[in-house]
Residue frames as qw, qx, qy, qz and C-alpha x, y, z in Angstrom:
[[0.585, 0.006, -0.405, -0.703, -3.24, -31.77, -8.24],
 [0.663, -0.186, 0.564, -0.455, -5.56, -34.18, -6.51],
 [0.012, -0.127, 0.964, 0.234, -5.54, -37.84, -7.42],
 [0.638, 0.020, -0.119, -0.761, -8.92, -38.87, -8.96],
 [0.165, 0.036, 0.977, -0.126, -10.74, -41.93, -7.74],
 [0.505, -0.066, -0.374, -0.775, -13.92, -42.95, -9.55],
 [0.393, 0.035, 0.818, -0.418, -16.74, -44.78, -7.86],
 [0.270, -0.015, -0.749, -0.605, -18.72, -46.99, -10.22],
 [0.676, -0.249, -0.140, -0.680, -22.33, -48.09, -9.93],
 [0.851, -0.104, -0.514, 0.019, -21.14, -51.52, -8.67],
 [0.574, -0.817, 0.044, -0.030, -19.62, -49.64, -5.64],
 [0.845, -0.055, 0.054, 0.529, -16.06, -50.33, -6.78],
 [0.103, -0.936, 0.128, 0.311, -13.47, -47.59, -6.51],
 [0.824, 0.368, 0.160, 0.399, -10.99, -47.06, -9.33],
 [0.354, -0.727, 0.163, 0.566, -7.75, -45.12, -8.98],
 [0.641, 0.761, 0.101, 0.005, -7.31, -43.41, -12.36],
 [0.004, -0.866, 0.499, 0.039, -3.67, -42.52, -11.58],
 [0.365, -0.396, 0.842, 0.014, -2.59, -46.10, -10.83],
 [0.600, 0.195, -0.533, -0.564, -5.12, -47.63, -13.27],
 [0.370, -0.063, -0.920, 0.116, -6.42, -50.16, -10.72],
 [0.556, -0.638, -0.390, -0.363, -9.23, -50.78, -8.34],
 [0.186, 0.319, -0.595, 0.714, -8.74, -49.66, -4.78],
 [0.457, -0.538, -0.706, 0.067, -10.43, -50.45, -1.45],
 [0.312, -0.916, -0.093, -0.234, -11.32, -48.11, 1.39],
 [0.762, -0.511, 0.142, 0.371, -8.09, -49.29, 3.03],
 [0.620, 0.252, 0.283, 0.688, -6.24, -48.26, -0.13],
 [0.012, 0.844, 0.203, 0.496, -7.89, -44.82, 0.05],
 [0.611, -0.789, -0.009, 0.071, -6.84, -44.59, 3.73],
 [0.773, -0.230, 0.207, 0.553, -3.26, -45.41, 2.81],
 [0.419, 0.562, 0.257, 0.666, -3.19, -42.79, 0.04],
 [0.240, -0.901, -0.105, -0.346, -4.35, -40.16, 2.53],
 [0.755, -0.601, 0.100, 0.243, -1.86, -41.35, 5.18],
 [0.719, 0.055, 0.268, 0.639, 0.88, -41.08, 2.50],
 [0.133, -0.526, -0.001, 0.840, -0.05, -37.43, 1.97],
 [0.138, 0.235, 0.696, 0.664, -1.96, -37.80, -1.30],
 [0.372, 0.287, 0.215, -0.856, -4.77, -35.35, -1.99],
 [0.131, 0.201, 0.924, 0.297, -7.64, -37.31, -3.46],
 [0.482, 0.176, 0.056, -0.856, -10.99, -36.51, -4.98],
 [0.263, 0.160, 0.951, 0.037, -13.64, -39.20, -5.41],
 [0.393, 0.213, -0.238, -0.862, -16.11, -38.76, -8.27],
 [0.651, 0.246, 0.659, -0.285, -19.32, -40.73, -8.76],
 [0.210, -0.114, 0.728, 0.642, -18.96, -42.08, -12.30],
 [0.181, 0.563, 0.795, 0.137, -22.74, -42.14, -12.95],
 [0.046, 0.924, 0.376, 0.056, -23.40, -38.41, -12.34],
 [0.483, 0.532, -0.147, 0.680, -19.97, -36.77, -11.93],
 [0.455, -0.838, -0.039, -0.299, -20.77, -35.69, -8.34],
 [0.267, 0.512, -0.651, 0.493, -17.86, -35.12, -5.94],
 [0.821, -0.455, -0.248, -0.241, -18.39, -37.70, -3.16],
 [0.457, 0.427, -0.589, 0.512, -14.98, -37.30, -1.48],
 [0.337, -0.414, 0.473, -0.701, -16.44, -36.37, 1.95],
 [0.897, -0.112, 0.012, -0.427, -18.76, -39.40, 1.88],
 [0.873, 0.227, -0.398, 0.166, -15.91, -41.81, 1.08],
 [0.249, 0.456, -0.570, 0.636, -13.59, -40.22, 3.66],
 [0.584, -0.362, 0.316, -0.654, -16.36, -40.54, 6.28],
 [0.969, 0.009, -0.176, -0.176, -16.60, -44.26, 5.37],
 [0.621, 0.389, -0.524, 0.434, -12.83, -44.56, 5.87],
 [0.127, -0.444, 0.514, -0.723, -13.11, -42.91, 9.28],
 [0.811, -0.229, 0.106, -0.528, -16.08, -45.11, 10.27],
 [0.918, 0.160, -0.357, 0.062, -14.05, -48.20, 9.33],
 [0.396, 0.423, -0.550, 0.602, -11.10, -46.99, 11.38],
 [0.387, -0.421, 0.353, -0.741, -13.31, -46.16, 14.37],
 [0.907, -0.139, -0.190, -0.350, -14.66, -49.76, 14.42],
 [0.918, -0.019, -0.282, 0.280, -11.34, -51.38, 15.19],
 [0.555, 0.199, -0.329, 0.737, -8.49, -50.65, 17.51],
 [0.247, -0.492, -0.428, 0.717, -8.47, -47.45, 19.53],
 [0.226, 0.781, 0.477, 0.333, -10.99, -44.92, 18.23],
 [0.269, 0.143, -0.103, 0.947, -10.24, -41.19, 18.15],
 [0.353, -0.318, -0.136, -0.869, -13.85, -40.08, 18.40],
 [0.049, 0.106, 0.880, -0.461, -15.54, -41.12, 21.64],
 [0.056, -0.600, -0.774, -0.193, -19.33, -41.52, 21.83],
 [0.191, -0.761, -0.343, 0.517, -19.50, -38.36, 23.91],
 [0.164, -0.407, 0.336, 0.833, -17.52, -36.40, 21.32],
 [0.035, 0.232, 0.782, 0.577, -19.76, -37.69, 18.54],
 [0.104, -0.727, -0.669, 0.117, -22.88, -36.65, 20.50],
 [0.164, -0.686, -0.073, 0.705, -21.49, -33.15, 20.90],
 [0.106, -0.180, 0.573, 0.792, -20.74, -32.91, 17.19],
 [0.008, -0.452, -0.836, -0.313, -24.22, -34.18, 16.26],
 [0.121, -0.754, -0.519, 0.383, -25.81, -31.53, 18.49],
 [0.135, -0.514, 0.168, 0.830, -24.12, -28.79, 16.48],
 [0.130, 0.223, 0.744, 0.616, -25.89, -29.79, 13.25],
 [0.124, -0.716, -0.586, -0.358, -28.62, -27.24, 12.60],
 [0.424, -0.713, -0.276, 0.485, -27.30, -25.05, 15.47],
 [0.231, 0.973, 0.003, 0.010, -26.50, -21.41, 14.63],
 [0.300, -0.791, 0.514, 0.142, -22.95, -22.16, 15.72],
 [0.939, 0.155, 0.298, 0.079, -22.53, -25.12, 13.30],
 [0.624, 0.716, -0.101, 0.296, -20.26, -23.26, 10.87],
 [0.144, -0.832, 0.446, -0.296, -18.13, -21.89, 13.70],
 [0.817, -0.347, 0.450, -0.096, -17.81, -25.35, 15.19],
 [0.893, 0.384, 0.137, 0.191, -16.63, -26.76, 11.86],
 [0.365, 0.812, -0.256, 0.377, -14.01, -24.00, 11.55],
 [0.447, -0.723, 0.443, -0.285, -12.97, -24.48, 15.15],
 [0.923, -0.135, 0.359, 0.021, -12.47, -28.22, 14.76],
 [0.785, 0.533, 0.022, 0.316, -10.49, -27.80, 11.53],
 [0.095, 0.856, -0.321, 0.393, -8.39, -25.06, 13.10],
 [0.670, -0.586, 0.412, -0.195, -7.76, -27.18, 16.18],
 [0.948, 0.069, 0.257, 0.173, -6.55, -30.15, 14.15],
 [0.572, 0.708, -0.097, 0.402, -4.32, -27.90, 12.01],
 [0.216, -0.835, 0.365, -0.351, -2.93, -26.28, 15.15],
 [0.858, -0.358, 0.365, -0.051, -2.28, -29.74, 16.67],
 [0.888, 0.326, 0.140, 0.293, -0.46, -30.88, 13.52],
 [0.299, 0.830, -0.204, 0.425, 1.61, -27.67, 13.46],
 [0.480, -0.728, 0.412, -0.264, 2.54, -28.13, 17.11],
 [0.951, -0.097, 0.281, 0.081, 3.46, -31.75, 16.44],
 [0.724, 0.565, -0.015, 0.395, 5.76, -30.70, 13.59],
 [0.038, -0.863, 0.296, -0.408, 7.24, -27.93, 15.78],
 [0.732, -0.552, 0.374, -0.141, 7.92, -30.41, 18.57],
 [0.940, 0.157, 0.187, 0.237, 9.56, -32.84, 16.14],
 [0.480, 0.734, -0.126, 0.463, 11.76, -30.02, 14.75],
 [0.281, -0.805, 0.350, -0.388, 12.63, -28.81, 18.25],
 [0.903, -0.330, 0.275, -0.006, 13.41, -32.34, 19.39],
 [0.831, 0.391, 0.021, 0.395, 15.92, -32.62, 16.55],
 [0.196, 0.783, -0.214, 0.551, 17.43, -29.31, 17.62],
 [0.710, -0.672, 0.110, -0.180, 17.46, -30.50, 21.23],
 [0.934, -0.050, 0.030, 0.354, 20.52, -32.60, 20.48],
 [0.558, 0.429, -0.011, 0.710, 22.41, -29.50, 19.41],
 [0.108, -0.636, 0.098, -0.758, 21.20, -27.01, 22.05],
 [0.087, -0.157, 0.738, -0.651, 20.63, -26.76, 25.76],
 [0.212, -0.349, -0.895, -0.180, 17.70, -29.10, 26.47],
 [0.109, -0.575, -0.622, 0.521, 16.03, -27.05, 29.21],
 [0.076, 0.432, -0.079, -0.895, 16.00, -23.81, 27.19],
 [0.219, -0.009, -0.737, -0.639, 14.48, -25.56, 24.17],
 [0.215, -0.434, -0.874, 0.047, 11.77, -27.18, 26.29],
 [0.056, -0.552, -0.410, 0.724, 10.91, -23.84, 27.96],
 [0.153, 0.300, -0.342, -0.877, 10.61, -22.06, 24.59],
 [0.251, -0.157, -0.853, -0.430, 8.44, -24.86, 23.18],
 [0.172, -0.508, -0.785, 0.311, 6.15, -24.89, 26.23],
 [0.023, 0.505, 0.193, -0.841, 5.71, -21.10, 26.12],
 [0.217, 0.162, -0.535, -0.800, 4.81, -21.15, 22.41],
 [0.262, -0.280, -0.901, -0.205, 2.34, -23.99, 22.87],
 [0.130, -0.536, -0.646, 0.528, 0.66, -22.34, 25.87],
 [0.090, 0.424, -0.046, -0.900, 0.36, -19.07, 23.98],
 [0.248, 0.006, -0.711, -0.658, -1.18, -20.71, 20.91],
 [0.263, -0.415, -0.871, 0.007, -3.75, -22.61, 23.00],
 [0.080, -0.514, -0.448, 0.728, -4.60, -19.49, 25.02],
 [0.167, 0.275, -0.302, -0.897, -5.19, -17.50, 21.81],
 [0.297, -0.140, -0.826, -0.459, -7.40, -20.26, 20.39],
 [0.227, -0.476, -0.797, 0.293, -9.43, -20.58, 23.60],
 [0.009, 0.459, 0.213, -0.863, -9.92, -16.82, 23.77],
 [0.245, 0.120, -0.521, -0.808, -11.16, -16.72, 20.14],
 [0.306, -0.293, -0.889, -0.173, -13.56, -19.60, 20.87],
 [0.181, -0.521, -0.649, 0.523, -14.93, -17.96, 24.03],
 [0.081, 0.354, -0.058, -0.930, -15.28, -14.58, 22.28],
 [0.308, -0.029, -0.683, -0.661, -17.23, -16.21, 19.44],
 [0.290, -0.392, -0.870, 0.071, -19.40, -18.17, 21.88],
 [0.085, -0.509, -0.454, 0.727, -20.23, -15.03, 23.90],
 [0.178, 0.246, -0.301, -0.904, -21.01, -13.15, 20.70],
 [0.326, -0.177, -0.830, -0.417, -23.33, -15.98, 19.63],
 [0.229, -0.465, -0.774, 0.364, -25.07, -15.92, 23.01],
 [0.008, 0.423, 0.182, -0.888, -25.60, -12.16, 22.79],
 [0.229, 0.070, -0.555, -0.796, -27.32, -12.52, 19.38],
 [0.167, -0.361, -0.917, -0.033, -30.06, -14.82, 20.82],
 [0.263, -0.562, -0.252, -0.742, -33.41, -13.10, 21.31]]
């Protein structure tokens, strides 16, 4: 069950589970720790989770080493209102999930590396990763060509 955070009219965020106010940094830490959160506007009951998470990302992008380059952001902005917008959203989500799954697989295989022949493990891992990326690229290109064929 998701942890409920309430946003009050004074812009303060309140963690109902911990019974205390929380900052955007606190929200970030909950997400990093694996907590599922939902943020509710206390005045109208609206789910504003996406808006708050976007604020957390914007704060993170301001300092240190950003993940989203200006070029990447321009590409994403161009997809808004585009017939392929929904596909792009699904593709990005799928890509991140695939990346996380590969990261977990690599961590698991690295642990196994100590118990098995290193070269065989690396070859198997590389083959699986290449196959997954090839399948994802093919699906993307098939969808793009289908979208192009639908244009008048």
